[in-house]
N, C-alpha and C positions, 0 to 999 in steps of 0.2 A: 885142369882136371875138375872133375866134380865128385864130391864126397857126400855120402848120406851118413849123418851121425844120428844113431839111434839111441834113444834114451828109454829107460823105464819109468814109467810114472807112478809115484808112491802114494799119491792122494788123489785117486780117481774122483771125478766130479768137480775138481778145482777148475778155476776159470783165468782166462786171459781176456783183455778188452779185444773187441772185434779188430781193431788196428793195433797191433802189438809190435810192428817192425822196430820202433823205437826202443822198445825194452830188449829185444834180441840185440839191437845195434850196441847198446850200452853194455850188455853182457859181453859181448865178444870184444868190444874194445877195452873193457876190463882186463879180459884174459891176456890180449895182446901186450898191454902195458905190464901186467903183473909178471909176465915171462922174463922181462928185462933186456930183451934184445932190441936195441934202440933202432936198428935198421928197418924194422917192421912197425914202428910206432906210427908212422904217417903213411904207410902203405895203402893205397886206395883201389887197387886193382883186384878185388875180390868182391863176391855177391853172395847172397844168401835169401832163402825163401822164407816164408812164414812157418810157424810150427805146425806139423801136419799130423793128424790123428782123427779118431773117431770123436765128434763134437755134437753137441746139442746147444741150441741157442736159447739164452734168456735175456733179461734187460741188463744183467750184469756183464755179459759178453759171451765168449764161447767156452762151455764147459767140456773138459776133455774126459773121455771114459775109456779109451783103448789103453792096453797094458803097455804099449810102445808108442812113442811118438817120435817124429823125424824132423830133422833139419838138414836141408841140403846146402852145402857150402861149395862155392866154386872160385877158383884162381887158376891162372896159368903157371904160377910159380909152386912148385911141389914142396920146396922148402918152407914156404909160408905156411901151406896147408898143414904140413907135419908139426911146425912150430905151434899152431893154433891148436891142433888136436891134442898135442901133447899136454898143453895147459889145460884143456877140457878134462882130460883123463887124471890129472892131477887134483881135480875137484870133485871128490866122490859124491858130494851132496850139492845140488844146484838149485836156487830158488828163482824162478822166474815168474814174476806176478805172485799169484797164489799158488803156483805149481811147484811140486817138490819132485826133481828129476835126478835120475843118476845115470851117467853115461854108460852104455853097455858094449857096443861094437860099431864098426864103420864098414861101409861098402862103397867100392868105386864104380862109378857109372862107365860103362863101356862107351866111348866117344862115338857118336853117330856120324856118318858121312854128311858133310854139308856141301851143297852146291851153291851157284850163284843165284838160286831162287829157293827160298825155304818158307813153308808156313810155320809160325811159331804161335805157341799160346804163352800167355803170362802166368807164372806161378807165384809172382809178386806184383804189386802194382807198378805201372809204368809212368814215371814223372817227366815231363817235358821242359818245365821251368824252373830256374834256381833263383828264388826270391832273394831280395836284400832286406836288411833290417828296417822293420817298420813299414814294410811294403806288402800289399795285398796282391801284387801281379801273379804271384806264385799259385794263386787260386783260380786265376782265369780260365774258364772253359774254352777249349779249341776243338771245333768239330774234327773228328777223325778223317772224314773225307776231304779235308782241305789240304792245299799245299803246305800250308804253314805247319801243320801237324808233322808231316815228313820232313820239311826243312829244319824244323828245330832238333829233331833227333839226328839229323844228318850232321849239323853243326856240333852238336855235344859229342857225337861219336867221332868225329874226324880230330876234334880239339884233344880228346882223351887219347887217342891213337898216336897222335904227334907228340904229346907230352911223355908218353911212355917210353920214347926212345927206342922202340923196337923196330922201327920202319925207317928206310932212307927217303931221301927226297923223292926220288924217282917212283918208289912205291906209294908214297903219299898222293902224288899227283895222278896215279892211275887209279886211285880209288874216288873218282868224280862221279861214278854211277852209283846212285843211292836212292831208293824209292821205298817208302812204306805203304802198302795197299792194305787197309783194314778190311775186315770182312763185314762189310755194311749189312749184309742179310742178317747175320747175328746181332749186330747192333741195332737195326730196325726191329727185330723180333723182341729184343728186350724192352725197346721204347713202348712197343705195342702192349707188352704185358707189364708196363710201368715198373720195370726193374731197372737197377742201376749198372752202368759200367764205368762210371766216373764218379768219385768221392774226393772228400777232403781228408788228408792224413797229416799227422803231426810229425815233424822232423827236428831233431835237437843237433845242431851243429855248433861247436865251441861254446856250449853251455847256452846257447840261444835257441829258443823255440821259434820254429818257422811253420806255417801251414801251407801245404802244397796239394794240388789237384793229382791225383793218381787214375789211371786207366787200366782196366782189366778186360782185354778183348784180343781176340785172334786176329793175325795180320800176316801178310807175305812180305818178305824183305827181298828186294832185288839189290844184290850189292856183290862186290868181289868176294872170293872165298876168304881171303884173310879177314875182311871185315865182318863176314858172317861168324867165323872162328872168335873174333874178339868179342863181339856181343854175347855169344853163346857163353863164353868163359868169363867175362867180367861184367855182364849186364849191358842194358840199353837204356839211354836216358840219363837223368840227374839223379844224384844220391844212390848210386849203385851200391857203394861201399856201406850205405846205410839200410840196405835190404830191400831196394826198389829195383824194378827192372829186371828181374830174373825170368828167363825164357826156357821154354821146352819145345821141341819139335812137336807139331800136331800129329795126332795118330800114331804116336810112338809108344810102345807098351813098356812103361818103366820097370816093371817086375822081371822082364826078360832081358834086361840089358845091364846087369850088375855083376860085380865079382867082390869076394872079402878083400878088405883093405887091412893094413897092418895095425891098426888100433882096436883093442877090445879091452874090456875088464878082464883081470886075471881069474881064471876059473870059469868064465861065462861059457856056456855051450850054445853057439849060434843056432838060431832056428829062424824060419821064415814065418812072416804074418803080412798079409796083405792090407791089414787094416791102417797101416801107418805110411802107405803109399803118398807121395806127394799129390794133392789134388789138381786136377787139370782145369782149364779154363772153363770147360762146359760143366763141370762139376761145381766149380765155384758159382756159377751163375744161379744155382738153386738157393744161394744164400742172399742173393740180391734184395729180395722183398724183405728178408728177416733184418737186414742191416738198416732199417729205416732211420735210425739214429744219426746217420751221416748226412752231411749236406748234398743237396742236389745242385747247388749254384757254384 
C-alpha cells in the first residue's frame, strides 16, 4: 500500500538540501526505533519519496513555500505502515533540516492495475550498485541503454524477492523474464539540453557514508505481474529502504486516485491542495539545470 503523509509547513521559505533522502531516511529510522517494536527495527521492505511541495531553488538548496508538503511512503505490510504513521502522529513538531513540520492527515493511493508491461517514472532516484566501504564503484556511470543497466536491476530485484520469503521456488523460477527499457528519447533530449538524469547522492548505512549514482528517467519494465507489484510497493534497485527507487506509473493522475486514510491530526478538517502532489519525472526534469552542484561523473 502507498500512503501520502501530508504535513503543514510552519516556516515557509525554509530549505532542504537538493539531495535530502538521507535526512528523510534518518528521520524515519528514528521513528521506527522510537516506537520500540523490535520486529520492525530491521524491516527493509518499504520505500519513500522525496519531500514534495512548491519549491524555489537557491545555492542553499530547495526552499519550500507551500502550506502543505507531502511524503509518499509505500510498503506491502499494512501493520508496518500503521506503526510508522502512529509514531509520526505522536510527534506534533518535526524538524527536517531547516523545515519545521506538523503532521496533518494521510491519504491512501488506490492501487492501479499492473500488467506484464508498464511504463514507470521515478519519483526518487534509481540506484543500481551497492558500494562497499572505501570503494568508488557505487558512483560508476552505467549507460541506461546497455544490458548491464537492466541486468543489475534484475539481480537486485530477484535477490530481494527471494529474501522476502513471500514466493516459493516455483514462482521464483517463473520470474526469469525481466527487462528494463529506458526512454532514450527522453534521455537524449536531456543530453542535448545539457541537463542531468544521473547524479551522485549520499547514503548513510550503519553510520557509514557512501556515495552512489542515482538515475531519474522514465522506462518500461517487462516482467511478471508479481515482480511489477513488488517493485511498485517496495521500490526498484538498491537502497530502497533509504528512499531510492520509488516508482509511479507514467501518465497516471495522482490527484484522482486517493482516498482518506485513518491517520489525521485531531480536529483537522481535511481539504484538498494540488500544490503538494508528488512531482513526476517530467516535472523533475525542469530542475536538472538548477542542480548543477551535483557531479556528472
